[in-house]
TINUNU-39184 format. One record per residue: x, y, z of N, C-alpha, C, O, CB in turn; residue number from 0. Coordinates in steps of 0.05 Angstrom, whole numbers, padded with zeros to 5 digits. Atoms other than C-alpha are relative to their C-alpha. Last residue first. Glycine has a CB too. Example, Ala and Ser with C-alpha at 12.3 -4.5 7.8 and 13.67 -1.06 7.14 Angstrom:
BEGIN
atom nu:-00016; nv:-00024; nw:-00001; cau:00273; cav:-00021; caw:00143; cu:-00015; cv:00022; cw:00014; ou:-00005; ov:00044; ow:00018; cbu:00009; cbv:00009; cbw:-00029; resi:1
atom nu:00018; nv:-00024; nw:00000; cau:00246; cav:-00090; caw:00156; cu:00018; cv:00024; cw:00000; ou:00039; ov:00024; ow:00013; cbu:-00020; cbv:00001; cbw:00025; resi:0
***
This chain:
BEGIN
atom nu:00005; nv:00019; nw:00018; cau:00825; cav:-04433; caw:-00608; cu:-00001; cv:00018; cw:-00031; ou:-00005; ov:00006; ow:-00052; cbu:-00030; cbv:-00017; cbw:00009; resi:98
atom nu:-00020; nv:00017; nw:00009; cau:00863; cav:-04385; caw:-00568; cu:-00008; cv:-00022; cw:-00022; ou:00008; ov:-00030; ow:-00038; cbu:00009; cbv:-00014; cbw:00024; resi:97
atom nu:-00018; nv:-00011; nw:00015; cau:00813; cav:-04333; caw:-00573; cu:00028; cv:-00018; cw:-00003; ou:00045; ov:-00014; ow:-00021; cbu:00004; cbv:00026; cbw:00013; resi:96
atom nu:00009; nv:-00008; nw:00027; cau:00750; cav:-04372; caw:-00557; cu:00028; cv:00008; cw:-00014; ou:00034; ov:-00002; ow:-00035; cbu:-00023; cbv:00026; cbw:00001; resi:95
atom nu:00001; nv:00025; nw:00014; cau:00783; cav:-04396; caw:-00493; cu:00000; cv:00000; cw:-00033; ou:00016; ov:-00010; ow:-00049; cbu:-00025; cbv:-00013; cbw:00009; resi:94
atom nu:-00029; nv:00011; nw:-00001; cau:00804; cav:-04326; caw:-00469; cu:00001; cv:-00028; cw:-00015; ou:00020; ov:-00034; ow:-00031; cbu:00011; cbv:-00004; cbw:00032; resi:93
atom nu:-00009; nv:-00013; nw:00020; cau:00730; cav:-04311; caw:-00483; cu:00027; cv:-00005; cw:-00009; ou:00033; ov:-00008; ow:-00033; cbu:-00004; cbv:00023; cbw:00005; resi:92
atom nu:00014; nv:00012; nw:00021; cau:00701; cav:-04362; caw:-00435; cu:00013; cv:00015; cw:-00029; ou:00016; ov:00002; ow:-00049; cbu:-00034; cbv:00005; cbw:00004; resi:91
atom nu:-00020; nv:00019; nw:00004; cau:00756; cav:-04337; caw:-00383; cu:-00015; cv:-00019; cw:-00024; ou:-00003; ov:-00037; ow:-00034; cbu:00008; cbv:-00017; cbw:00031; resi:90
atom nu:-00029; nv:-00008; nw:00002; cau:00722; cav:-04274; caw:-00384; cu:00016; cv:-00018; cw:-00009; ou:00032; ov:-00013; ow:-00028; cbu:00010; cbv:00007; cbw:00023; resi:89
atom nu:00002; nv:-00015; nw:00034; cau:00649; cav:-04297; caw:-00393; cu:00033; cv:00006; cw:-00004; ou:00044; ov:-00001; ow:-00025; cbu:-00022; cbv:00039; cbw:-00002; resi:88
atom nu:00001; nv:00023; nw:00023; cau:00666; cav:-04345; caw:-00332; cu:-00004; cv:00008; cw:-00023; ou:00002; ov:-00006; ow:-00042; cbu:-00020; cbv:-00020; cbw:00003; resi:87
atom nu:-00022; nv:00019; nw:00006; cau:00690; cav:-04292; caw:-00293; cu:00004; cv:-00019; cw:-00020; ou:00024; ov:-00025; ow:-00034; cbu:00002; cbv:-00013; cbw:00017; resi:86
atom nu:-00016; nv:-00019; nw:00016; cau:00629; cav:-04242; caw:-00303; cu:00035; cv:-00017; cw:-00007; ou:00050; ov:-00016; ow:-00026; cbu:00001; cbv:00035; cbw:00022; resi:85
atom nu:00013; nv:-00003; nw:00031; cau:00583; cav:-04293; caw:-00281; cu:00017; cv:00010; cw:-00017; ou:00021; ov:00000; ow:-00039; cbu:-00023; cbv:00020; cbw:-00002; resi:84
atom nu:-00008; nv:00026; nw:00012; cau:00628; cav:-04308; caw:-00213; cu:-00011; cv:00003; cw:-00031; ou:00005; ov:-00004; ow:-00048; cbu:-00014; cbv:-00026; cbw:00015; resi:83
atom nu:00018; nv:00016; nw:00014; cau:00614; cav:-04236; caw:-00192; cu:00010; cv:-00026; cw:-00019; ou:00021; ov:-00023; ow:-00041; cbu:-00014; cbv:00019; cbw:-00017; resi:82
atom nu:-00006; nv:00012; nw:00021; cau:00662; cav:-04217; caw:-00140; cu:-00022; cv:-00006; cw:-00015; ou:-00038; ov:-00017; ow:00000; cbu:00014; cbv:-00019; cbw:00004; resi:81
atom nu:00018; nv:00024; nw:00007; cau:00635; cav:-04169; caw:-00086; cu:00013; cv:-00009; cw:-00025; ou:00017; ov:00009; ow:-00041; cbu:-00034; cbv:00007; cbw:-00005; resi:80
atom nu:00020; nv:00001; nw:00020; cau:00685; cav:-04119; caw:-00061; cu:-00011; cv:-00022; cw:-00009; ou:00003; ov:-00042; ow:-00007; cbu:00009; cbv:00010; cbw:-00019; resi:79
atom nu:00013; nv:00018; nw:00002; cau:00720; cav:-04108; caw:00009; cu:-00016; cv:00003; cw:-00027; ou:-00033; ov:00021; ow:-00026; cbu:-00013; cbv:-00003; cbw:00023; resi:78
atom nu:-00008; nv:00022; nw:00023; cau:00772; cav:-04058; caw:00015; cu:-00020; cv:-00029; cw:-00012; ou:-00010; ov:-00044; ow:-00029; cbu:00027; cbv:-00012; cbw:00014; resi:77
atom nu:-00007; nv:-00025; nw:00021; cau:00742; cav:-03999; caw:00055; cu:00005; cv:-00023; cw:-00023; ou:-00008; ov:-00025; ow:-00043; cbu:00033; cbv:00025; cbw:00008; resi:76
atom nu:00028; nv:-00021; nw:00017; cau:00704; cav:-04048; caw:00098; cu:00006; cv:00016; cw:-00021; ou:-00010; ov:00022; ow:-00038; cbu:-00014; cbv:00024; cbw:00020; resi:75
atom nu:00016; nv:00015; nw:00015; cau:00762; cav:-04097; caw:00109; cu:-00027; cv:00010; cw:-00014; ou:-00039; ov:00004; ow:-00035; cbu:-00005; cbv:-00019; cbw:00016; resi:74
atom nu:-00006; nv:-00001; nw:00027; cau:00805; cav:-04039; caw:00128; cu:-00014; cv:-00017; cw:-00016; ou:-00017; ov:-00011; ow:-00040; cbu:00026; cbv:-00004; cbw:-00003; resi:73
atom nu:-00012; nv:-00025; nw:00017; cau:00765; cav:-04023; caw:00180; cu:00008; cv:-00001; cw:-00024; ou:-00005; ov:00008; ow:-00043; cbu:00021; cbv:00011; cbw:00009; resi:72
atom nu:00029; nv:-00011; nw:00009; cau:00746; cav:-04091; caw:00208; cu:-00002; cv:00026; cw:-00017; ou:-00016; ov:00025; ow:-00037; cbu:-00016; cbv:00007; cbw:00026; resi:71
atom nu:00009; nv:00027; nw:00022; cau:00820; cav:-04124; caw:00207; cu:-00025; cv:00015; cw:-00006; ou:-00028; ov:00020; ow:-00030; cbu:-00006; cbv:-00038; cbw:00015; resi:70
atom nu:-00021; nv:00006; nw:00023; cau:00868; cav:-04060; caw:00236; cu:-00011; cv:-00026; cw:-00018; ou:00001; ov:-00035; ow:-00037; cbu:00032; cbv:-00009; cbw:00014; resi:69
atom nu:-00015; nv:-00015; nw:00015; cau:00823; cav:-04022; caw:00274; cu:00011; cv:-00009; cw:-00021; ou:00009; ov:00001; ow:-00043; cbu:00016; cbv:00009; cbw:00012; resi:68
atom nu:00020; nv:-00018; nw:00010; cau:00764; cav:-04068; caw:00303; cu:00013; cv:00021; cw:-00020; ou:00000; ov:00029; ow:-00039; cbu:-00015; cbv:00015; cbw:00024; resi:67
atom nu:00021; nv:00011; nw:00023; cau:00809; cav:-04126; caw:00309; cu:-00017; cv:00021; cw:-00011; ou:-00023; ov:00020; ow:-00035; cbu:-00021; cbv:-00022; cbw:00013; resi:66
atom nu:-00019; nv:00007; nw:00022; cau:00866; cav:-04083; caw:00345; cu:-00017; cv:-00011; cw:-00027; ou:-00015; ov:-00005; ow:-00050; cbu:00021; cbv:-00022; cbw:00011; resi:65
atom nu:-00012; nv:-00033; nw:00023; cau:00813; cav:-04046; caw:00385; cu:00018; cv:-00013; cw:-00019; ou:00014; ov:-00004; ow:-00041; cbu:00024; cbv:00031; cbw:00020; resi:64
atom nu:00024; nv:-00009; nw:00010; cau:00784; cav:-04120; caw:00414; cu:00003; cv:00029; cw:-00018; ou:-00009; ov:00035; ow:-00039; cbu:-00020; cbv:00002; cbw:00024; resi:63
atom nu:00014; nv:00020; nw:00022; cau:00850; cav:-04144; caw:00429; cu:-00015; cv:00007; cw:-00020; ou:-00010; ov:00007; ow:-00044; cbu:-00016; cbv:-00017; cbw:00010; resi:62
atom nu:-00016; nv:-00005; nw:00030; cau:00874; cav:-04081; caw:00460; cu:-00005; cv:-00020; cw:-00018; ou:-00005; ov:-00014; ow:-00042; cbu:00030; cbv:00000; cbw:00001; resi:61
atom nu:00011; nv:-00019; nw:00017; cau:00811; cav:-04081; caw:00507; cu:00026; cv:00000; cw:-00024; ou:00021; ov:00007; ow:-00047; cbu:-00007; cbv:00032; cbw:00018; resi:60
atom nu:00021; nv:00001; nw:00015; cau:00818; cav:-04149; caw:00531; cu:-00003; cv:00019; cw:-00018; ou:-00009; ov:00014; ow:-00042; cbu:-00019; cbv:00000; cbw:00012; resi:59
atom nu:-00002; nv:00028; nw:00019; cau:00889; cav:-04155; caw:00559; cu:-00028; cv:00005; cw:-00023; ou:-00025; ov:00005; ow:-00047; cbu:-00004; cbv:-00035; cbw:00025; resi:58
atom nu:-00021; nv:00004; nw:00019; cau:00902; cav:-04084; caw:00591; cu:00002; cv:-00025; cw:-00012; ou:00023; ov:-00030; ow:-00024; cbu:00023; cbv:00006; cbw:00011; resi:57
atom nu:-00016; nv:-00025; nw:00010; cau:00839; cav:-04054; caw:00614; cu:00033; cv:-00004; cw:-00016; ou:00043; ov:00011; ow:-00034; cbu:00004; cbv:00017; cbw:00028; resi:56
atom nu:00009; nv:-00008; nw:00022; cau:00803; cav:-04122; caw:00621; cu:00008; cv:00027; cw:-00018; ou:00004; ov:00032; ow:-00042; cbu:-00023; cbv:00000; cbw:00006; resi:55
atom nu:-00004; nv:00026; nw:00022; cau:00852; cav:-04151; caw:00667; cu:-00013; cv:00015; cw:-00026; ou:00000; ov:00020; ow:-00046; cbu:-00020; cbv:-00034; cbw:00009; resi:54
atom nu:00015; nv:00022; nw:-00001; cau:00853; cav:-04087; caw:00713; cu:00006; cv:-00015; cw:-00024; ou:00020; ov:-00006; ow:-00043; cbu:-00028; cbv:00006; cbw:00003; resi:53
atom nu:-00016; nv:00021; nw:00003; cau:00918; cav:-04038; caw:00714; cu:-00019; cv:-00027; cw:00004; ou:-00008; ov:-00048; ow:00011; cbu:00024; cbv:00002; cbw:00022; resi:52
atom nu:-00022; nv:-00001; nw:00023; cau:00880; cav:-03973; caw:00695; cu:00011; cv:-00027; cw:00001; ou:00010; ov:-00038; ow:-00021; cbu:00026; cbv:00022; cbw:00005; resi:51
atom nu:-00022; nv:-00017; nw:00002; cau:00826; cav:-03989; caw:00751; cu:00012; cv:-00001; cw:-00023; ou:00002; ov:-00018; ow:-00039; cbu:00019; cbv:-00005; cbw:00019; resi:50
atom nu:-00016; nv:00003; nw:-00017; cau:00755; cav:-04016; caw:00731; cu:00027; cv:00019; cw:-00003; ou:00030; ov:00037; ow:-00019; cbu:00004; cbv:-00026; cbw:-00001; resi:49
atom nu:00008; nv:00015; nw:-00021; cau:00721; cav:-04012; caw:00662; cu:00025; cv:-00005; cw:00018; ou:00048; ov:-00011; ow:00009; cbu:-00013; cbv:-00025; cbw:-00011; resi:48
atom nu:00006; nv:-00022; nw:-00025; cau:00749; cav:-03950; caw:00620; cu:-00015; cv:-00020; cw:00025; ou:-00021; ov:-00010; ow:00046; cbu:-00026; cbv:00029; cbw:-00012; resi:47
atom nu:-00023; nv:-00013; nw:-00013; cau:00786; cav:-04001; caw:00573; cu:-00007; cv:00022; cw:00021; ou:00010; ov:00032; ow:00036; cbu:00018; cbv:00013; cbw:-00023; resi:46
atom nu:-00015; nv:00018; nw:-00016; cau:00729; cav:-04045; caw:00564; cu:00021; cv:00014; cw:00011; ou:00027; ov:00010; ow:00035; cbu:00010; cbv:-00023; cbw:-00014; resi:45
atom nu:00011; nv:00007; nw:-00024; cau:00690; cav:-03987; caw:00542; cu:00011; cv:-00022; cw:00017; ou:00009; ov:-00021; ow:00042; cbu:-00024; cbv:-00007; cbw:-00005; resi:44
atom nu:00001; nv:-00024; nw:-00016; cau:00739; cav:-03964; caw:00492; cu:-00017; cv:-00009; cw:00026; ou:-00006; ov:-00009; ow:00047; cbu:-00014; cbv:00026; cbw:-00017; resi:43
atom nu:-00030; nv:-00002; nw:-00011; cau:00738; cav:-04033; caw:00465; cu:00005; cv:00023; cw:00016; ou:00014; ov:00018; ow:00038; cbu:00022; cbv:00000; cbw:-00022; resi:42
atom nu:-00004; nv:00020; nw:-00014; cau:00665; cav:-04037; caw:00458; cu:00029; cv:-00001; cw:00014; ou:00035; ov:-00004; ow:00038; cbu:-00006; cbv:-00022; cbw:-00016; resi:41
atom nu:00010; nv:-00014; nw:-00027; cau:00671; cav:-03972; caw:00421; cu:-00004; cv:-00020; cw:00024; ou:-00002; ov:-00010; ow:00047; cbu:-00029; cbv:00013; cbw:-00006; resi:40
atom nu:-00021; nv:-00017; nw:-00018; cau:00718; cav:-04004; caw:00375; cu:-00016; cv:00015; cw:00018; ou:-00003; ov:00025; ow:00037; cbu:00020; cbv:00022; cbw:-00016; resi:39
atom nu:-00018; nv:00020; nw:-00014; cau:00674; cav:-04066; caw:00362; cu:00022; cv:00025; cw:00011; ou:00034; ov:00023; ow:00032; cbu:00014; cbv:-00028; cbw:-00025; resi:38
atom nu:00010; nv:00014; nw:-00028; cau:00613; cav:-04020; caw:00348; cu:00022; cv:-00016; cw:00011; ou:00019; ov:-00020; ow:00035; cbu:-00026; cbv:-00020; cbw:-00003; resi:37
atom nu:00002; nv:-00018; nw:-00018; cau:00655; cav:-03978; caw:00297; cu:-00015; cv:-00007; cw:00032; ou:-00012; ov:00005; ow:00053; cbu:-00012; cbv:00019; cbw:-00016; resi:36
atom nu:-00019; nv:-00012; nw:-00010; cau:00677; cav:-04041; caw:00264; cu:-00003; cv:00025; cw:00021; ou:00010; ov:00026; ow:00041; cbu:00013; cbv:00004; cbw:-00020; resi:35
atom nu:-00016; nv:00022; nw:-00023; cau:00615; cav:-04078; caw:00262; cu:00023; cv:00008; cw:00004; ou:00032; ov:-00003; ow:00025; cbu:00004; cbv:-00030; cbw:-00007; resi:34
atom nu:00006; nv:-00004; nw:-00023; cau:00587; cav:-04010; caw:00226; cu:00003; cv:-00021; cw:00020; ou:-00003; ov:-00016; ow:00043; cbu:-00021; cbv:00008; cbw:00000; resi:33
atom nu:-00010; nv:-00029; nw:-00017; cau:00638; cav:-04008; caw:00178; cu:-00014; cv:-00001; cw:00020; ou:-00001; ov:00004; ow:00040; cbu:-00003; cbv:00030; cbw:-00014; resi:32
atom nu:-00022; nv:00005; nw:-00015; cau:00621; cav:-04086; caw:00162; cu:00016; cv:00025; cw:00013; ou:00033; ov:00024; ow:00031; cbu:00018; cbv:-00015; cbw:-00016; resi:31
atom nu:00006; nv:00013; nw:-00021; cau:00550; cav:-04068; caw:00150; cu:00024; cv:-00008; cw:00015; ou:00024; ov:-00011; ow:00040; cbu:-00015; cbv:-00021; cbw:-00006; resi:30
atom nu:00012; nv:-00013; nw:-00018; cau:00569; cav:-04009; caw:00104; cu:-00002; cv:-00019; cw:00028; ou:00005; ov:-00010; ow:00050; cbu:-00027; cbv:00010; cbw:-00012; resi:29
atom nu:-00022; nv:-00014; nw:-00016; cau:00616; cav:-04052; caw:00065; cu:-00012; cv:00021; cw:00022; ou:00003; ov:00029; ow:00039; cbu:00020; cbv:00017; cbw:-00021; resi:28
atom nu:-00023; nv:00015; nw:-00012; cau:00562; cav:-04103; caw:00055; cu:00017; cv:00016; cw:00009; ou:00022; ov:00013; ow:00033; cbu:00014; cbv:-00018; cbw:-00016; resi:27
atom nu:00017; nv:00000; nw:-00027; cau:00506; cav:-04049; caw:00035; cu:00015; cv:-00016; cw:00016; ou:00013; ov:-00012; ow:00040; cbu:-00030; cbv:-00011; cbw:-00001; resi:26
atom nu:00023; nv:00021; nw:00002; cau:00553; cav:-04038; caw:-00024; cu:-00011; cv:00001; cw:00028; ou:00000; ov:00015; ow:00045; cbu:00009; cbv:-00032; cbw:-00010; resi:25
atom nu:00011; nv:00010; nw:-00023; cau:00602; cav:-03983; caw:-00030; cu:-00024; cv:-00014; cw:00000; ou:-00043; ov:-00003; ow:-00011; cbu:-00004; cbv:00018; cbw:00015; resi:24
atom nu:-00016; nv:00018; nw:-00017; cau:00641; cav:-03974; caw:-00090; cu:-00021; cv:-00009; cw:00024; ou:-00026; ov:-00032; ow:00024; cbu:00028; cbv:00016; cbw:00010; resi:23
atom nu:-00004; nv:-00009; nw:-00028; cau:00579; cav:-03943; caw:-00131; cu:00017; cv:-00021; cw:00017; ou:00006; ov:-00042; ow:00024; cbu:-00028; cbv:00005; cbw:00014; resi:22
atom nu:00022; nv:-00003; nw:-00018; cau:00590; cav:-03959; caw:-00204; cu:00002; cv:00006; cw:00026; ou:00025; ov:00013; ow:00032; cbu:-00012; cbv:-00018; cbw:00000; resi:21
atom nu:00003; nv:00014; nw:-00019; cau:00646; cav:-03939; caw:-00250; cu:-00026; cv:00005; cw:00016; ou:-00037; ov:00027; ow:00019; cbu:00022; cbv:00001; cbw:00013; resi:20
atom nu:-00010; nv:00028; nw:00001; cau:00651; cav:-03917; caw:-00318; cu:00008; cv:-00019; cw:00023; ou:00021; ov:-00040; ow:00019; cbu:00020; cbv:00001; cbw:-00012; resi:19
atom nu:-00008; nv:00004; nw:-00024; cau:00601; cav:-03854; caw:-00313; cu:00017; cv:-00033; cw:-00006; ou:00003; ov:-00053; ow:-00010; cbu:-00029; cbv:00002; cbw:00022; resi:18
atom nu:00004; nv:00024; nw:-00009; cau:00591; cav:-03830; caw:-00382; cu:00016; cv:-00009; cw:00027; ou:00040; ov:-00005; ow:00029; cbu:00006; cbv:-00015; cbw:-00022; resi:17
atom nu:-00025; nv:00019; nw:-00003; cau:00595; cav:-03761; caw:-00393; cu:-00006; cv:-00023; cw:00015; ou:-00016; ov:-00023; ow:00037; cbu:00023; cbv:00014; cbw:00015; resi:16
atom nu:00005; nv:00021; nw:-00020; cau:00535; cav:-03727; caw:-00424; cu:00028; cv:-00017; cw:-00006; ou:00039; ov:-00027; ow:-00026; cbu:-00032; cbv:-00019; cbw:-00006; resi:15
atom nu:-00013; nv:00027; nw:00003; cau:00554; cav:-03665; caw:-00465; cu:00001; cv:-00017; cw:00022; ou:00016; ov:-00011; ow:00041; cbu:00024; cbv:00001; cbw:-00008; resi:14
atom nu:-00006; nv:00017; nw:-00026; cau:00515; cav:-03609; caw:-00464; cu:00006; cv:-00023; cw:-00010; ou:-00006; ov:-00036; ow:-00028; cbu:-00023; cbv:-00004; cbw:00020; resi:13
atom nu:00011; nv:00027; nw:-00005; cau:00518; cav:-03566; caw:-00525; cu:00006; cv:-00018; cw:00019; ou:00029; ov:-00026; ow:00018; cbu:00002; cbv:-00012; cbw:-00019; resi:12
atom nu:-00014; nv:00020; nw:-00021; cau:00530; cav:-03494; caw:-00523; cu:-00017; cv:-00024; cw:-00001; ou:-00041; ov:-00025; ow:00004; cbu:00002; cbv:00011; cbw:00031; resi:11
atom nu:00026; nv:00016; nw:-00006; cau:00513; cav:-03458; caw:-00588; cu:00014; cv:-00018; cw:00022; ou:00033; ov:-00033; ow:00016; cbu:-00015; cbv:-00017; cbw:-00027; resi:10
atom nu:-00017; nv:00024; nw:-00011; cau:00560; cav:-03396; caw:-00596; cu:-00017; cv:-00019; cw:00012; ou:-00029; ov:-00011; ow:00032; cbu:00021; cbv:00007; cbw:00020; resi:9
atom nu:00022; nv:00013; nw:-00013; cau:00529; cav:-03338; caw:-00638; cu:00016; cv:-00024; cw:00009; ou:00032; ov:-00034; ow:-00008; cbu:-00027; cbv:-00006; cbw:-00017; resi:8
atom nu:00012; nv:00034; nw:00010; cau:00585; cav:-03302; caw:-00666; cu:-00011; cv:-00012; cw:00023; ou:-00001; ov:-00012; ow:00046; cbu:00026; cbv:-00024; cbw:-00011; resi:7
atom nu:-00005; nv:00019; nw:-00024; cau:00585; cav:-03227; caw:-00641; cu:-00009; cv:-00022; cw:-00011; ou:-00032; ov:-00025; ow:-00016; cbu:-00014; cbv:00006; cbw:00028; resi:6
atom nu:00020; nv:00011; nw:00001; cau:00595; cav:-03173; caw:-00700; cu:00006; cv:-00025; cw:00023; ou:00029; ov:-00033; ow:00028; cbu:-00008; cbv:-00006; cbw:-00030; resi:5
atom nu:-00017; nv:00030; nw:-00007; cau:00643; cav:-03119; caw:-00678; cu:-00026; cv:-00018; cw:-00006; ou:-00046; ov:-00009; ow:00005; cbu:00016; cbv:-00005; cbw:00038; resi:4
atom nu:00019; nv:00019; nw:-00019; cau:00621; cav:-03052; caw:-00706; cu:00010; cv:-00029; cw:-00003; ou:00020; ov:-00041; ow:-00022; cbu:-00034; cbv:00002; cbw:-00010; resi:3
atom nu:00020; nv:00019; nw:00015; cau:00675; cav:-03010; caw:-00733; cu:-00016; cv:-00020; cw:00022; ou:-00009; ov:-00028; ow:00044; cbu:00017; cbv:-00019; cbw:-00024; resi:2
atom nu:00003; nv:00034; nw:-00016; cau:00695; cav:-02951; caw:-00691; cu:-00017; cv:-00018; cw:-00019; ou:-00041; ov:-00014; ow:-00026; cbu:-00019; cbv:00000; cbw:00035; resi:1
atom nu:00024; nv:00006; nw:-00013; cau:00704; cav:-02883; caw:-00734; cu:00003; cv:-00034; cw:00009; ou:00013; ov:-00052; ow:-00003; cbu:-00026; cbv:00009; cbw:-00021; resi:0
***
C-alpha cells in the first residue's frame, strides 16, 4: 500500500532588494546626447552639400562629425554631476579619523 505523502506548507516571503545606485542618466546627459545627435546630423548635411570635392564636404563636415562622435557622444555617456557637499563630508570624516 502506498503511503500518503504530506505536503509541507511553504510560506513565500517577498524580499525587497534595495537599489544601491540611482538613475545614471540625468537631464544634462540627455541634453548633451541631443546636442551630439544634432551635431552629427549637421555634419552629414554639410557632407551632402555640393559635389564630393567641395570645401564643406571635405573640410567642414569631418571636423563637425569628429566633434559629434568623439567628444559629445562619449561626454553624454560619461558625464556625472559631482556633489560638492558630499566631498566636504567625506573629507571632514577623514580629518576626524586622523585626530
